[in-house]
C-alpha positions in Angstrom: 28.8 37.9 128.2 27.4 39.9 125.2 29.7 42.7 123.7 28.6 46.4 124.1 27.9 46.5 120.3 25.6 43.5 120.5 23.7 45.0 123.5 23.3 48.3 121.6 22.0 46.8 118.4 19.4 44.8 120.7 18.2 47.8 122.5 17.8 49.7 119.2 15.6 46.7 117.9 13.4 46.8 120.9 13.1 50.6 120.5 11.8 50.1 117.1 9.5 47.3 118.0 8.1 49.3 120.9 7.7 52.1 118.8 5.7 50.2 116.0 3.6 48.7 118.7 2.6 52.0 120.3 1.7 53.3 116.8 -0.6 50.5 116.1 -2.4 50.7 119.5 -2.8 54.5 119.3 -4.5 54.1 115.7 -7.2 52.2 117.3 -8.5 55.4 119.0 -8.3 57.6 116.0 -11.9 58.0 115.3 -15.3 57.2 117.1 -17.1 55.5 114.3 -17.9 52.2 115.8 -16.6 50.0 112.7 -13.2 51.6 112.4 -11.5 48.9 114.5 -12.7 46.5 111.6 -11.1 48.4 108.8 -7.9 46.4 108.9 -6.9 47.6 105.5 -6.7 51.1 106.9 -4.8 50.2 110.0 -3.0 47.1 110.6 -5.0 45.4 113.3 -3.0 42.4 113.7 -1.1 44.4 116.7 2.1 42.3 116.3 5.2 44.5 115.8 7.2 41.3 114.6 5.2 41.3 111.2 5.6 43.8 108.5 2.8 46.5 108.4 0.0 45.4 106.1 -2.2 48.2 105.3 -3.0 51.2 102.8 -0.6 53.5 104.8 -3.1 56.2 104.9 -2.7 57.3 108.4 0.4 59.1 108.2 -1.1 61.0 105.2 -4.2 62.0 107.1 -1.7 63.0 109.9 -0.5 65.6 107.6 -3.9 67.0 107.0 -4.4 65.3 103.6 -7.9 63.8 103.7 -9.3 64.4 100.2 -10.6 68.2 100.5 -11.3 69.7 97.3 -11.4 66.6 95.4 -14.5 65.2 93.5 -15.2 61.5 93.0 -18.4 60.2 91.2 -19.2 56.3 91.5 -20.7 54.8 88.3 -23.1 52.2 89.4 -26.7 51.4 90.4 -27.3 54.4 92.4 -26.2 56.2 95.7 -28.0 56.5 99.0 -27.0 60.0 99.3 -28.9 60.7 102.5 -27.3 58.1 104.4 -25.9 59.5 107.7 -22.0 58.6 106.8 -22.2 60.1 103.3 -24.7 62.9 103.3 -22.3 65.7 104.4 -19.7 64.7 101.7 -22.6 64.4 98.9 -22.0 66.4 95.7 -25.1 66.9 93.7 -23.1 68.3 90.9 -21.4 65.0 90.5 -24.6 62.9 90.4 -27.2 61.9 87.8 -29.7 59.2 87.2 -29.3 57.9 83.5 -31.7 55.2 84.2 -34.7 57.6 84.9 -33.3 60.6 83.4 -33.3 63.1 86.3 -30.8 64.6 88.6 -31.6 62.1 91.7 -29.2 59.1 91.7 -31.0 57.4 94.7 -31.2 53.5 94.3 -34.3 51.5 93.7 -35.2 49.8 96.9 -36.4 46.1 96.4 -36.8 43.0 98.9 -33.2 41.6 97.9 -31.3 45.0 98.1 -29.9 44.2 94.7 -29.0 47.9 94.2 -26.5 48.5 97.2 -23.4 48.2 95.2 -23.1 52.0 94.4 -23.8 53.1 97.9 -21.1 50.6 99.4 -18.4 51.9 96.8 -19.2 55.3 97.7 -19.0 54.8 101.2 -15.5 53.4 101.1 -14.2 56.6 99.6 -16.0 59.2 101.6 -17.6 57.8 104.8 -17.4 60.8 107.2 -15.0 60.4 110.1 -15.7 60.9 113.9 -19.5 61.0 113.3 -20.3 57.8 115.2 -21.5 56.0 112.2 -20.3 53.1 110.4 -16.4 53.6 109.5 -14.0 56.1 107.8 -13.6 56.6 104.3 -10.1 56.6 102.6 -10.6 60.3 101.5 -13.2 61.4 104.3 -13.3 64.9 103.4 -13.6 64.6 99.5 -16.8 65.1 97.8 -18.6 62.0 96.3 -21.4 61.7 93.6 -23.3 58.7 92.3 -24.3 57.9 88.8 -27.0 55.7 88.5 -26.8 53.6 85.2 -26.7 50.0 85.8 -30.2 49.5 86.9 -31.7 48.8 83.6 -30.7 48.1 80.1 -27.1 49.5 79.7 -26.6 51.1 76.0 -23.6 52.7 74.7 -25.2 55.9 75.1 -25.9 55.6 78.7 -22.2 54.4 79.2 -20.9 57.4 77.2 -23.1 59.8 79.2 -21.9 58.3 82.6 -18.2 58.1 81.7 -18.3 62.0 80.5 -20.7 63.3 83.0 -19.5 66.8 84.1 -16.0 66.3 83.2 -14.9 69.9 84.2 -16.2 69.3 87.8 -15.4 65.5 88.5 -11.9 64.7 89.1 -12.1 60.9 89.4 -14.6 58.3 88.2 -14.8 55.0 89.9 -16.3 52.1 88.4 -16.7 48.3 89.5 -18.4 46.7 86.5 -17.8 45.2 83.2 -18.6 42.5 80.7 -19.5 39.0 82.1 -16.7 37.4 84.3 -17.4 33.9 82.7 -14.1 33.0 80.8 -16.1 33.4 77.5 -17.1 37.0 77.1 -14.8 39.5 75.3 -16.4 43.0 75.1 -15.5 46.8 75.4 -16.7 50.3 75.1 -18.8 51.0 72.1 -18.1 53.8 70.0 -19.8 56.6 72.1 -18.2 55.3 75.1 -14.8 55.3 73.7 -15.2 58.9 72.7 -16.2 59.9 76.3 -13.0 58.2 77.5 -10.9 60.1 74.9 -12.6 63.3 75.7 -12.3 63.1 79.6 -8.4 62.2 79.4 -7.8 65.0 77.2 -10.2 67.7 78.3 -11.6 66.7 81.7 -10.5 68.0 85.1 -9.9 71.3 83.6 -7.6 70.2 81.0 -5.5 68.2 83.4 -7.4 64.8 82.4 -10.1 62.9 84.0 -8.9 59.8 86.2 -10.9 56.7 85.3 -10.5 53.8 88.1 -11.8 50.5 87.0 -12.2 47.1 88.8 -10.3 44.5 87.1 -12.9 41.7 87.4 -13.7 38.7 89.6 -13.6 35.8 87.0 -10.3 34.1 88.3 -12.0 30.9 89.2 -13.8 30.9 85.6 -10.4 31.4 84.0 -11.3 34.9 82.9 -8.6 37.2 81.9 -9.3 41.0 82.2 -7.1 41.6 79.0 -10.6 40.4 77.3 -12.5 43.3 79.1 -12.2 46.4 77.1 -12.7 48.7 80.1 -10.2 47.7 82.4 -7.9 46.9 79.7 -8.4 50.4 78.3 -5.2 52.9 78.1 -7.6 55.3 79.5 -8.4 53.5 82.9 -6.4 52.5 85.7 -7.1 48.9 86.4 -7.2 47.7 90.0 -7.2 44.1 91.2 -7.2 42.8 94.9 -4.9 41.4 97.5 -6.4 39.7 100.6 -5.8 40.3 104.3 -2.8 37.9 104.0 -1.2 40.0 101.2 -2.0 37.0 98.6 -3.8 37.0 95.4 -7.5 36.1 96.1 -9.2 33.2 94.3 -11.3 35.5 92.0 -8.6 37.7 90.8 -8.0 37.8 87.0 -4.8 37.8 85.5 -3.7 40.3 83.0 -1.0 42.7 81.8 -3.4 45.8 82.0 -3.5 45.5 85.8 -1.7 48.5 87.0 -2.1 48.1 91.0 -4.0 46.3 93.8 -5.6 47.3 96.8 -7.2 45.2 99.5 -10.5 43.4 99.6 -11.6 39.7 100.7 -9.6 36.7 100.3 -10.2 33.2 101.7 -13.4 32.2 103.6 -11.9 33.3 106.9 -10.6 36.6 106.1 -12.2 40.0 106.9 -13.9 41.9 104.2 -14.3 45.6 103.5 -16.5 47.8 105.7 -18.7 50.5 104.3 -22.1 52.0 104.2 -25.2 50.2 103.2 -28.6 50.6 102.0 -31.2 52.0 104.4 -28.8 54.0 106.4 -27.2 50.8 107.5 -23.4 49.5 107.5 -21.8 46.4 106.3 -18.6 44.5 106.7 -19.2 42.2 103.9 -18.2 44.2 100.8 -16.0 42.0 98.4 -14.2 41.4 95.2 -12.4 43.8 93.0 -15.5 46.0 93.5 -14.2 46.9 96.6 -10.7 47.4 95.8 -11.3 50.0 93.2 -13.1 52.7 95.2 -10.2 52.4 97.8 -7.6 53.1 95.0 -10.0 55.9 94.0 -9.8 57.3 97.4 -6.0 57.2 97.3 -5.9 59.0 94.1 -7.9 61.7 95.7 -5.5 62.1 98.6 -2.6 62.4 96.0 -4.5 64.9 94.1 -5.1 67.2 97.3 -1.3 66.7 98.2 -0.3 68.0 94.5 
């Protein structure tokens, strides 16, 4: 016969298990967005209370009313499909520009291969609307998001500097998921003008509090690339973000370097789920991958932190 102490301890354990299971079940019904239940990195969808919770822990933050309100993020990439149904309500034209065509419209150039989908996917991770029956939910779904089109053409030091330093009094967070070739051979970093833009941003941006630059650490792990050879993610002015898989492991493409400050979730093994987001042509995707997908998730988390503080 079990002692009263043992029986009491088992009852408490069962209470805790039951409580966690209920939380996980109810999380599935938080939003009406059709791909919400596939966003495993925002809600642990394994439905097993015996396993440790494995997600970004943003739901308790949202439940406190912190959803990115008043924070502006811009994505430095190949453009932004700003009229996308799941992005338009959060689109900020003051955080947007096209440095490839030198105009104020960052809309991506369409082609048969959808080559310029990257920026829209990254922006969607951050600021997809909640409860609008479209795609999924952004990490900071009430933040404002802009796009800088600067990768669809020859990328010069001047274009990089203009992008990194765009409207620093208005933009709080810059998210970038690009860098030198991840071939294990290239050592490259920002030029003189881009370096000056970084320095100005961290000293004068965000109304003197300092711009926040979030950078993907690179996908050259299989090639033996080291992100310390990438002068953008290795910069003292950027927050370098690597990836963790659905299993909580370092994925095959992750690069090793001392400059990595944090990881967020992304794809892993072939059977692992990937990242859900908005896609070109007002579509949705569940196949966004690599550290490109990790950096925007981190940018969204930083937006939540800025609203909280």
